[in-house]
Every structure is written in structure tokens, then in C-alpha cells.
C-alpha positions in Angstrom: 158.9 -148.2 96.8 157.9 -144.7 95.9 154.6 -143.0 96.7 153.0 -140.8 94.0 150.1 -138.3 93.9 147.5 -138.1 91.3 144.4 -135.9 91.3 141.3 -137.2 89.7 137.7 -135.8 89.6 135.1 -137.9 91.3 131.4 -137.7 92.0 130.0 -136.7 95.4 126.4 -136.3 96.5 124.5 -134.2 98.9 120.8 -134.1 99.9 118.7 -131.1 100.7 115.5 -130.1 102.5 114.0 -127.1 101.0 114.6 -125.5 97.6 116.8 -122.6 96.5 115.0 -119.4 95.7 114.6 -115.8 96.6 112.7 -116.8 99.8 115.8 -118.5 101.4 117.8 -116.5 103.9 119.1 -119.3 106.1 121.5 -121.9 104.7 122.5 -124.9 106.8 125.3 -127.3 105.9 125.1 -130.3 108.1 127.8 -133.0 108.3 126.8 -136.5 109.5 128.7 -138.8 111.8 130.8 -141.9 111.3 129.0 -144.8 109.5 125.9 -142.7 108.6 124.6 -141.7 105.1 123.6 -138.2 104.3 120.0 -138.9 103.4 119.4 -140.7 106.7 121.0 -138.0 108.7 119.2 -135.2 107.0 115.8 -136.8 107.8 116.5 -135.7 111.4 116.2 -132.1 110.4 112.7 -132.4 109.0 111.3 -130.7 112.2 113.0 -127.4 111.4 112.0 -127.3 107.7 110.9 -123.8 106.7 110.3 -122.0 103.5 113.1 -119.5 104.4 115.6 -122.3 105.2 117.7 -124.6 102.9 119.4 -127.5 104.7 122.1 -129.5 102.8 123.8 -132.6 104.0 126.9 -133.5 102.0 127.9 -137.2 102.2 131.4 -138.2 103.2 133.5 -139.5 100.3 134.5 -142.9 101.8 131.6 -145.5 102.0 131.8 -148.9 103.5 129.7 -151.9 104.6 129.0 -151.4 108.3 128.5 -155.0 109.1 130.9 -157.9 108.9 132.7 -158.6 105.6 130.3 -161.4 104.8 127.4 -158.9 105.1 128.0 -157.6 101.5 124.6 -158.9 100.3 121.8 -156.9 98.7 120.3 -154.8 101.5 123.4 -154.8 103.7 123.8 -151.5 105.5 126.2 -149.0 104.1 127.8 -146.0 105.9 130.3 -143.3 105.1 133.4 -141.9 106.9 134.9 -138.5 106.5 138.5 -139.7 107.0 140.8 -142.0 108.8 144.4 -141.5 110.1 145.7 -142.8 106.8 146.9 -140.1 104.4 145.2 -137.6 106.7 146.7 -134.4 105.3 145.4 -135.1 101.8 142.0 -136.3 103.2 141.6 -133.0 105.1 142.4 -131.0 102.1 140.0 -132.9 100.0 137.1 -132.6 102.4 137.7 -128.9 102.9 137.6 -128.3 99.2 134.6 -130.5 98.8 132.6 -128.6 101.5 133.6 -125.3 100.1 132.5 -126.4 96.6 129.1 -127.6 97.8 128.5 -124.4 99.7 129.5 -122.2 96.8 127.2 -124.1 94.5 124.3 -123.5 96.8 125.1 -119.9 97.6 125.1 -119.1 93.9 121.4 -120.1 93.8 120.4 -118.0 96.7 119.9 -114.2 97.3 122.9 -112.2 98.3 124.5 -113.0 101.7 122.4 -115.8 103.1 123.1 -116.6 106.7 125.4 -119.7 106.7 125.2 -122.1 109.6 127.2 -125.3 109.8 126.5 -128.2 112.0 128.7 -131.3 112.6 127.5 -134.4 114.4 129.9 -136.9 116.0 132.7 -137.4 113.5 131.2 -134.5 111.6 132.3 -132.2 114.4 136.0 -132.6 113.6 135.1 -132.2 109.9 133.2 -129.0 110.5 136.0 -127.6 112.7 138.7 -128.2 110.1 136.5 -126.8 107.4 135.7 -123.6 109.3 139.4 -123.2 110.2 140.9 -123.9 106.8 138.1 -123.3 104.2 136.9 -120.3 102.2 133.4 -120.4 103.6 132.6 -118.0 106.4 129.8 -119.3 108.6 127.7 -117.1 110.9 127.3 -120.0 113.4 129.0 -123.3 114.1 127.1 -126.0 115.9 129.3 -128.8 117.3 127.0 -131.7 118.3 128.2 -134.7 120.2 131.8 -134.7 118.9 135.3 -133.5 119.5 137.2 -130.4 118.4 140.3 -131.8 116.8 143.7 -131.2 118.4 145.2 -130.2 115.1 143.2 -126.9 115.1 145.3 -124.6 117.4 143.9 -122.0 119.8 145.1 -119.2 117.5 143.1 -120.5 114.6 140.1 -121.1 116.7 140.3 -117.5 117.9 140.8 -116.1 114.4 138.0 -118.1 112.7 135.5 -118.7 115.5 136.0 -115.6 117.6 133.3 -113.4 116.0 130.7 -116.0 115.2 128.2 -118.0 117.3 129.6 -121.3 118.6 127.3 -123.9 120.1 128.2 -127.1 121.9 125.5 -129.7 122.1 125.4 -133.1 123.8 123.0 -135.5 125.4 123.2 -136.0 129.1 123.3 -139.8 128.5 125.7 -139.8 125.6 128.3 -142.5 126.5 130.6 -141.2 123.7 130.5 -137.6 124.9 130.6 -137.6 128.7 130.2 -134.4 130.8 134.0 -134.2 131.2 134.5 -133.9 127.4 131.9 -131.2 127.1 133.6 -129.2 129.9 137.0 -129.8 128.3 135.9 -128.4 124.9 134.0 -125.5 126.6 137.3 -124.6 128.5 139.4 -125.0 125.3 137.2 -122.6 123.4 137.1 -120.2 126.4 140.9 -120.2 126.5 140.9 -119.3 122.8 138.7 -116.3 123.6 135.4 -117.9 122.5 132.3 -118.1 124.8 130.4 -121.1 123.4 126.7 -121.6 124.2 126.2 -125.1 125.7 123.0 -127.0 125.1 122.2 -130.3 127.0 119.3 -132.6 126.5 118.1 -135.8 128.1 119.2 -138.4 125.6 122.1 -140.3 124.1 124.2 -140.0 120.9 121.6 -138.5 118.6 119.9 -135.3 117.4 117.2 -133.7 119.6 114.2 -131.9 118.1 113.8 -129.4 120.9 117.4 -128.3 120.7 117.3 -128.1 116.9 114.1 -126.0 117.1 115.8 -123.6 119.6 118.9 -123.3 117.4 116.7 -122.6 114.4 114.9 -119.8 116.2 118.1 -118.0 117.1 
């Protein structure tokens, strides 16, 4: 049995809060977590909507029914995933190219040099880290919210690509998926790479938090 590779164009979608125009100076690209859809995730950013801000949520390319196999009925819940361990190198290349492409399309519609901030939530944290490490886009800030920095991004790359930008670590104090030990681990990992991340904690679980979002938007 031989494995073959074939490239084919496909459709992807993203959702936005705000509209491109000369008033926009702050561009956010936000990547959802495992099993979410972009439109639902983006709704959580409504509290920081502003005329000078464009927030875009690309949707991961692999969708699936989140219930049991017999739940494939009209109205059954659908989610999306950024990748799995299967064919992971190609998956990473595809998602990096996808996020670079969405960002370039938006930047073309904005005034010169908008401030680019990227946020990953849960599984989206690994996605954002790989994109920031491997992609063409150069964010001014990276917000890693309730997720893990992937082990395949070495300290040297973290230092090169994250060393001169704002890096934020965010997690709820009652997040069972992201305990205190994991936050401390990633803070230490970044510090060892020469990066002093700002850590934000809030009283809550595995979710976004309006107060933290508002504070980040004011920075």
C-alpha cells in the first residue's frame, strides 16, 4: 500500500465582529477550542466590541457531530477540531497557511500596520502557538487562554518569535482542564525561553471571562 499526496482547494469560513475600514487600528484573530464553532465562540467577544477593533474567528477545518453516532439528526450539535495526531505535519502546515491567508485578507482591507493580536482558547492555544512560530503573520500580542503550549515548539523558536511581543497566559482558578500546576509550568517554560509572560487568573472554569477580556482590550 502506498500513500499519496494531493492538494485540493476547499472552502473555509470565518466570522467577524466589526467591519473593516479606516477607523480600525486593532485586529484580533481568535481561535476557538475543540468541539466549538467559530460563530458561537466569537459571541463571547461581544463585550469588547469597539469601532476601532475588528475581531475575526476562523473556524477549524474539521467538523464533526459532538454527540453519539446516532445523534446525526437535524439539530444535532456540530463542533470543529483544529487537528488530531493523524497526519499531523500536513495538518499543521494547512492550518498555518489558512490562518496566514485569513489574516492577509483582512489586513488588505485595513489601514497600514494595524495592531495584530491573536488569541487561542483551549485547543486553539496550540494552534496559535504553532501559527505564531511558523507563519508569516507577526502579531504584536499573543494571548494563550486555558490551553497548552505544544511541545513541538522549541525554546529557541519561542524566544525568536515571542521574545519581543506581549505574551499573556490566562486561566480560570476553577478550570479542571488547566490546573495551577500547568499554568506555572508554561510560565516557567516561557521564562526559560527568555519571555516574561503576563499571567491573568479569574474565578471561573474553562471559559472566557469578560473582565479579563476588557483588561486585555485596554492594553
